[in-house]
mmCIF file of the C-alpha atoms, coordinates in Angstrom:
data_MODEL
# 
_entry.id   MODEL 
# 
loop_
_atom_site.group_PDB 
_atom_site.id 
_atom_site.type_symbol 
_atom_site.label_atom_id 
_atom_site.label_alt_id 
_atom_site.label_comp_id 
_atom_site.label_asym_id 
_atom_site.label_entity_id 
_atom_site.label_seq_id 
_atom_site.pdbx_PDB_ins_code 
_atom_site.Cartn_x 
_atom_site.Cartn_y 
_atom_site.Cartn_z 
_atom_site.occupancy 
_atom_site.B_iso_or_equiv 
_atom_site.pdbx_formal_charge 
_atom_site.auth_seq_id 
_atom_site.auth_comp_id 
_atom_site.auth_asym_id 
_atom_site.auth_atom_id 
_atom_site.pdbx_PDB_model_num 
ATOM 1  C CA . MET A 1 1  ? 1.368   11.319 -6.303  1.00 0.00 ? 1  MET A CA 1 
ATOM 2  C CA . ILE A 1 2  ? 4.512   13.525 -6.894  1.00 0.00 ? 2  ILE A CA 1 
ATOM 3  C CA . LYS A 1 3  ? 4.248   17.162 -6.496  1.00 0.00 ? 3  LYS A CA 1 
ATOM 4  C CA . LEU A 1 4  ? 7.103   19.027 -8.043  1.00 0.00 ? 4  LEU A CA 1 
ATOM 5  C CA . GLU A 1 5  ? 7.664   22.458 -6.569  1.00 0.00 ? 5  GLU A CA 1 
ATOM 6  C CA . ASP A 1 6  ? 10.448  25.067 -6.917  1.00 0.00 ? 6  ASP A CA 1 
ATOM 7  C CA . TRP A 1 7  ? 13.280  24.993 -4.420  1.00 0.00 ? 7  TRP A CA 1 
ATOM 8  C CA . LYS A 1 8  ? 13.099  27.892 -1.910  1.00 0.00 ? 8  LYS A CA 1 
ATOM 9  C CA . LYS A 1 9  ? 16.053  28.701 0.177   1.00 0.00 ? 9  LYS A CA 1 
ATOM 10 C CA . ASP A 1 10 ? 14.113  29.699 3.180   1.00 0.00 ? 10 ASP A CA 1 
ATOM 11 C CA . ALA A 1 11 ? 11.877  26.583 3.194   1.00 0.00 ? 11 ALA A CA 1 
ATOM 12 C CA . ASP A 1 12 ? 12.430  23.727 5.682   1.00 0.00 ? 12 ASP A CA 1 
ATOM 13 C CA . TYR A 1 13 ? 12.300  20.383 3.745   1.00 0.00 ? 13 TYR A CA 1 
ATOM 14 C CA . ASP A 1 14 ? 12.308  16.838 5.351   1.00 0.00 ? 14 ASP A CA 1 
ATOM 15 C CA . ARG A 1 15 ? 15.228  15.315 3.373   1.00 0.00 ? 15 ARG A CA 1 
ATOM 16 C CA . LEU A 1 16 ? 14.988  11.949 4.760   1.00 0.00 ? 16 LEU A CA 1 
ATOM 17 C CA . GLY A 1 17 ? 11.385  11.387 4.225   1.00 0.00 ? 17 GLY A CA 1 
ATOM 18 C CA . LEU A 1 18 ? 10.416  10.293 7.841   1.00 0.00 ? 18 LEU A CA 1 
ATOM 19 C CA . GLU A 1 19 ? 7.064   11.969 7.661   1.00 0.00 ? 19 GLU A CA 1 
ATOM 20 C CA . GLU A 1 20 ? 4.438   11.233 5.039   1.00 0.00 ? 20 GLU A CA 1 
ATOM 21 C CA . GLU A 1 21 ? 1.977   13.998 3.516   1.00 0.00 ? 21 GLU A CA 1 
ATOM 22 C CA . TYR A 1 22 ? -1.300  12.989 2.332   1.00 0.00 ? 22 TYR A CA 1 
ATOM 23 C CA . ILE A 1 23 ? -3.733  14.464 -0.112  1.00 0.00 ? 23 ILE A CA 1 
ATOM 24 C CA . GLU A 1 24 ? -7.415  13.646 -0.510  1.00 0.00 ? 24 GLU A CA 1 
ATOM 25 C CA . TYR A 1 25 ? -8.636  12.633 -4.000  1.00 0.00 ? 25 TYR A CA 1 
ATOM 26 C CA . LEU A 1 26 ? -12.393 11.432 -4.355  1.00 0.00 ? 26 LEU A CA 1 
ATOM 27 C CA . GLY A 1 27 ? -12.573 10.629 -0.820  1.00 0.00 ? 27 GLY A CA 1 
ATOM 28 C CA . ASN A 1 28 ? -9.316  8.562  -0.574  1.00 0.00 ? 28 ASN A CA 1 
ATOM 29 C CA . LYS A 1 29 ? -6.159  9.558  1.179   1.00 0.00 ? 29 LYS A CA 1 
ATOM 30 C CA . VAL A 1 30 ? -3.074  9.305  -1.121  1.00 0.00 ? 30 VAL A CA 1 
ATOM 31 C CA . VAL A 1 31 ? 0.483   9.830  -0.248  1.00 0.00 ? 31 VAL A CA 1 
ATOM 32 C CA . CYS A 1 32 ? 1.834   12.898 -1.743  1.00 0.00 ? 32 CYS A CA 1 
ATOM 33 C CA . HIS A 1 33 ? 5.649   13.271 -2.264  1.00 0.00 ? 33 HIS A CA 1 
ATOM 34 C CA . SER A 1 34 ? 6.704   16.792 -2.538  1.00 0.00 ? 34 SER A CA 1 
ATOM 35 C CA . LEU A 1 35 ? 9.944   17.214 -4.304  1.00 0.00 ? 35 LEU A CA 1 
ATOM 36 C CA . PRO A 1 36 ? 11.679  20.500 -4.293  1.00 0.00 ? 36 PRO A CA 1 
ATOM 37 C CA . ILE A 1 37 ? 13.258  20.915 -7.778  1.00 0.00 ? 37 ILE A CA 1 
ATOM 38 C CA . ARG A 1 38 ? 16.244  23.161 -8.863  1.00 0.00 ? 38 ARG A CA 1 
ATOM 39 C CA . PRO A 1 39 ? 16.618  24.218 -12.472 1.00 0.00 ? 39 PRO A CA 1 
ATOM 40 C CA . GLY A 1 40 ? 18.786  21.577 -14.537 1.00 0.00 ? 40 GLY A CA 1 
ATOM 41 C CA . ARG A 1 41 ? 18.068  18.609 -12.323 1.00 0.00 ? 41 ARG A CA 1 
ATOM 42 C CA . ASN A 1 42 ? 17.279  15.202 -13.858 1.00 0.00 ? 42 ASN A CA 1 
ATOM 43 C CA . LEU A 1 43 ? 13.703  14.968 -13.246 1.00 0.00 ? 43 LEU A CA 1 
ATOM 44 C CA . ALA A 1 44 ? 13.317  11.426 -14.558 1.00 0.00 ? 44 ALA A CA 1 
ATOM 45 C CA . VAL A 1 45 ? 15.906  10.099 -12.030 1.00 0.00 ? 45 VAL A CA 1 
ATOM 46 C CA . ILE A 1 46 ? 14.419  12.136 -9.218  1.00 0.00 ? 46 ILE A CA 1 
ATOM 47 C CA . CYS A 1 47 ? 10.889  10.815 -9.851  1.00 0.00 ? 47 CYS A CA 1 
ATOM 48 C CA . GLU A 1 48 ? 12.074  7.264  -10.458 1.00 0.00 ? 48 GLU A CA 1 
ATOM 49 C CA . THR A 1 49 ? 13.802  7.239  -7.099  1.00 0.00 ? 49 THR A CA 1 
ATOM 50 C CA . ALA A 1 50 ? 10.740  8.611  -5.380  1.00 0.00 ? 50 ALA A CA 1 
ATOM 51 C CA . ALA A 1 51 ? 8.741   5.813  -6.932  1.00 0.00 ? 51 ALA A CA 1 
ATOM 52 C CA . VAL A 1 52 ? 11.194  3.089  -5.915  1.00 0.00 ? 52 VAL A CA 1 
ATOM 53 C CA . ASN A 1 53 ? 11.190  4.483  -2.413  1.00 0.00 ? 53 ASN A CA 1 
ATOM 54 C CA . HIS A 1 54 ? 7.355   4.420  -2.302  1.00 0.00 ? 54 HIS A CA 1 
ATOM 55 C CA . ARG A 1 55 ? 7.243   0.863  -3.522  1.00 0.00 ? 55 ARG A CA 1 
ATOM 56 C CA . GLN A 1 56 ? 9.790   -0.162 -0.912  1.00 0.00 ? 56 GLN A CA 1 
ATOM 57 C CA . LYS A 1 57 ? 7.576   1.434  1.785   1.00 0.00 ? 57 LYS A CA 1 
ATOM 58 C CA . LYS A 1 58 ? 4.522   -0.499 0.529   1.00 0.00 ? 58 LYS A CA 1 
ATOM 59 C CA . MET A 1 59 ? 6.482   -3.719 0.659   1.00 0.00 ? 59 MET A CA 1 
ATOM 60 C CA . GLY A 1 60 ? 7.552   -3.023 4.360   1.00 0.00 ? 60 GLY A CA 1 
ATOM 61 C CA . TYR A 1 61 ? 11.110  -1.457 3.990   1.00 0.00 ? 61 TYR A CA 1 
ATOM 62 C CA . ASN A 1 62 ? 11.535  2.183  4.882   1.00 0.00 ? 62 ASN A CA 1 
ATOM 63 C CA . ALA A 1 63 ? 15.116  3.352  3.925   1.00 0.00 ? 63 ALA A CA 1 
ATOM 64 C CA . ALA A 1 64 ? 14.688  6.648  5.833   1.00 0.00 ? 64 ALA A CA 1 
ATOM 65 C CA . GLN A 1 65 ? 13.740  4.846  9.100   1.00 0.00 ? 65 GLN A CA 1 
ATOM 66 C CA . GLU A 1 66 ? 16.523  2.338  8.603   1.00 0.00 ? 66 GLU A CA 1 
ATOM 67 C CA . LEU A 1 67 ? 19.013  5.192  7.941   1.00 0.00 ? 67 LEU A CA 1 
ATOM 68 C CA . TYR A 1 68 ? 17.767  7.047  11.185  1.00 0.00 ? 68 TYR A CA 1 
ATOM 69 C CA . ARG A 1 69 ? 18.055  3.874  13.174  1.00 0.00 ? 69 ARG A CA 1 
ATOM 70 C CA . ARG A 1 70 ? 21.601  3.113  12.117  1.00 0.00 ? 70 ARG A CA 1 
ATOM 71 C CA . VAL A 1 71 ? 22.784  6.754  12.676  1.00 0.00 ? 71 VAL A CA 1 
ATOM 72 C CA . GLN A 1 72 ? 21.231  6.664  16.212  1.00 0.00 ? 72 GLN A CA 1 
ATOM 73 C CA . ALA A 1 73 ? 22.810  3.365  16.961  1.00 0.00 ? 73 ALA A CA 1 
ATOM 74 C CA . ASN A 1 74 ? 26.267  4.668  15.930  1.00 0.00 ? 74 ASN A CA 1 
ATOM 75 C CA . MET A 1 75 ? 25.791  7.858  17.965  1.00 0.00 ? 75 MET A CA 1 
ATOM 76 C CA . THR A 1 76 ? 24.936  5.608  21.053  1.00 0.00 ? 76 THR A CA 1 
ATOM 77 C CA . LYS A 1 77 ? 27.761  3.471  20.408  1.00 0.00 ? 77 LYS A CA 1 
ATOM 78 C CA . SER A 1 78 ? 30.206  6.444  20.179  1.00 0.00 ? 78 SER A CA 1 
ATOM 79 C CA . ASP A 1 79 ? 28.842  7.896  23.321  1.00 0.00 ? 79 ASP A CA 1 
ATOM 80 C CA . ASP A 1 80 ? 29.185  4.587  25.194  1.00 0.00 ? 80 ASP A CA 1 
ATOM 81 C CA . GLU A 1 81 ? 32.767  4.337  24.092  1.00 0.00 ? 81 GLU A CA 1 
ATOM 82 C CA . GLU A 1 82 ? 33.767  7.727  25.586  1.00 0.00 ? 82 GLU A CA 1 
# 
């Protein structure tokens, strides 16, 4: 499920998507993707990207975790070189 909400400057958003939010429908837990939207943005592309990301997670590839892993590896590598 995709929940569109207005962008709030003072809100704290998980931009990588490392944590999943769930909502319950008819006794079933369903993943809920909250997308903060600003006026003038291309909603079709934003929703399609969220859908592709969800599909990849279901198939075993989590892009957010992979990005986090690579950044941590590069930071560790940089610390070791100093």
